[in-house]
C-alpha positions as CSV (number, residue, x, y, z in Angstrom):
1,X,98.9,58.5,86.9
2,X,102.2,56.9,87.9
3,X,105.2,59.2,88.6
4,X,108.5,58.3,87.0
5,X,111.4,58.8,89.4
6,X,114.2,60.9,87.8
7,X,117.8,60.8,88.7
8,X,118.5,64.2,90.3
9,X,121.2,66.6,89.1
10,X,121.9,70.2,90.1
11,X,120.5,71.3,86.7
12,X,117.2,69.4,86.6
13,X,116.4,70.2,90.3
14,X,117.3,73.9,90.1
15,X,113.7,75.0,89.6
16,X,112.7,73.4,93.0
17,X,115.8,74.0,95.0
18,X,119.4,72.8,95.4
19,X,121.1,69.4,95.3
20,X,123.4,69.3,98.3
21,X,126.5,67.3,97.2
22,X,130.3,67.5,97.5
23,X,130.7,65.9,94.0
24,X,132.6,68.2,91.7
25,X,133.0,70.8,94.5
26,X,136.4,72.1,95.4
27,X,137.3,71.6,99.1
28,X,139.5,73.6,101.3
29,X,142.0,72.0,103.7
30,X,141.5,73.2,107.3
31,X,142.5,72.1,110.8
32,X,146.1,71.5,110.0
33,X,145.2,69.5,106.8
34,X,143.0,67.0,108.8
35,X,139.7,68.2,107.3
36,X,138.3,68.9,103.9
37,X,135.8,71.6,104.1
38,X,133.1,72.2,101.4
39,X,131.8,75.7,101.8
40,X,128.5,77.3,100.8
41,X,126.7,74.1,99.5
42,X,123.2,75.5,100.0
43,X,121.3,78.9,100.3
44,X,119.2,78.8,103.4
45,X,116.4,81.3,103.0
46,X,114.4,82.7,106.0
47,X,111.7,85.3,105.4
48,X,109.4,87.2,107.8
49,X,110.1,89.1,111.0
50,X,112.0,86.4,112.8
51,X,114.8,85.3,110.5
52,X,116.3,82.7,112.8
53,X,116.8,79.2,111.3
54,X,116.4,75.9,113.2
55,X,118.3,72.7,112.9
56,X,116.3,69.5,113.5
57,X,116.6,65.8,113.3
58,X,113.8,63.9,111.6
59,X,113.6,60.1,112.4
60,X,111.9,58.9,109.2
61,X,110.2,55.5,108.8
62,X,110.6,53.5,105.7
63,X,107.7,54.1,103.3
64,X,105.6,51.3,101.9
65,X,105.2,51.5,98.1
66,X,103.2,52.4,96.1
67,X,102.4,55.7,97.8
68,X,99.4,57.7,96.7
69,X,100.5,61.3,96.3
70,X,97.3,63.0,97.5
71,X,98.6,66.3,98.8
72,X,101.5,68.7,98.6
73,X,102.8,71.2,101.0
74,X,105.1,74.2,100.9
75,X,106.8,76.6,103.3
76,X,106.1,80.2,102.4
77,X,108.6,81.7,104.8
78,X,111.7,79.5,104.5
79,X,113.6,77.0,102.4
80,X,113.8,73.5,103.9
81,X,116.9,71.3,103.7
82,X,117.1,67.5,104.1
83,X,120.5,65.9,104.7
84,X,120.6,62.2,105.6
85,X,122.8,61.4,108.6
86,X,123.7,58.0,107.2
87,X,124.1,56.4,103.7
88,X,120.5,56.1,102.4
89,X,118.5,56.8,99.3
90,X,115.4,59.0,99.5
91,X,112.8,60.4,97.1
92,X,111.3,63.8,96.7
93,X,108.1,64.7,94.9
94,X,107.8,68.4,93.8
95,X,105.8,70.8,91.8
96,X,106.8,74.4,90.8
97,X,106.0,77.5,92.8
98,X,102.4,78.6,92.2
99,X,99.2,79.5,94.1
100,X,98.1,75.8,94.0
101,X,100.1,72.9,92.6
102,X,99.6,71.9,89.0
103,X,99.3,68.1,89.1
104,X,100.4,67.8,85.5
105,X,103.8,69.3,86.5
106,X,104.6,67.0,89.5
107,X,108.0,65.3,89.3
108,X,109.8,62.8,91.5
109,X,113.6,62.6,92.0
110,X,115.8,59.9,93.5
111,X,118.4,61.3,95.9
112,X,121.5,59.1,96.2
113,X,123.5,58.3,99.4
114,X,125.8,61.2,100.4
115,X,123.5,63.8,98.9
116,X,120.7,66.0,100.3
117,X,118.3,68.6,99.0
118,X,117.1,72.1,99.9
119,X,113.6,73.1,98.7
120,X,113.3,76.8,97.7
121,X,110.7,78.9,99.5
122,X,107.2,78.1,98.3
123,X,108.1,75.0,96.3
124,X,105.4,72.4,96.6
125,X,106.6,69.0,97.8
126,X,105.3,65.8,99.4
127,X,106.5,65.0,102.9
128,X,109.8,63.1,103.3
129,X,109.8,59.8,101.5
130,X,112.5,57.5,103.1
131,X,113.3,54.2,101.4
132,X,114.5,52.8,104.8
133,X,114.3,53.8,108.4
134,X,116.8,56.7,108.6
135,X,117.6,60.0,110.3
136,X,117.8,63.4,108.5
137,X,119.2,66.7,109.6
138,X,116.8,69.4,108.5
139,X,117.1,73.2,108.4
140,X,114.2,75.6,108.2
141,X,112.6,78.6,109.9
142,X,112.6,78.5,113.7
143,X,109.3,80.5,114.0
144,X,107.3,78.0,112.0
145,X,103.9,79.6,112.7
146,X,102.3,80.3,109.3
147,X,105.1,78.5,107.5
148,X,103.1,75.6,106.2
149,X,100.6,75.5,103.4
150,X,98.9,72.2,102.5
151,X,97.0,71.4,99.3
152,X,94.9,68.3,99.2
153,X,94.1,66.9,95.7
154,X,90.6,66.3,94.4
155,X,89.4,62.7,94.3
156,X,89.9,62.5,90.5
157,X,93.6,63.4,90.8
158,X,95.1,59.9,91.5
159,X,98.9,60.0,91.4
160,X,101.0,57.1,92.6
161,X,104.7,56.7,93.3
162,X,106.3,53.2,93.2
163,X,109.9,52.4,94.2
164,X,111.6,49.0,94.1
């Protein structure tokens, strides 16, 4: 099966998380009108005893396509946000929240420059797919112990993602 890459919108991604974008968001002038501030763009969720978030930088390498999507992961104790630190495209592959991912429900989304995403707690997703070498600010749970579940697909589940 080859995945079709969909253009992301707030509506079509809402089952999996949030699109982080300043498009169509009202800004507030701050710092003596030298800065436009866009508040509350994402809901960071942290569950468990230690509810402290962590801010990270991921230095992602450009992926070679096609990619075989042979596993998905989720974070049962926190959301996970990805915000590019420069203008770059990236791709996310997701499946709805469930005990194990349903391969027939996997979707891929193209994220445009100046946008990011935040996966909901327990949403299945493939690791970061960068279309070029790039850096990402990420936000998730600081105490990451037990905050990663990985599901490897069976040999007969062949799913590929291509990007040009």
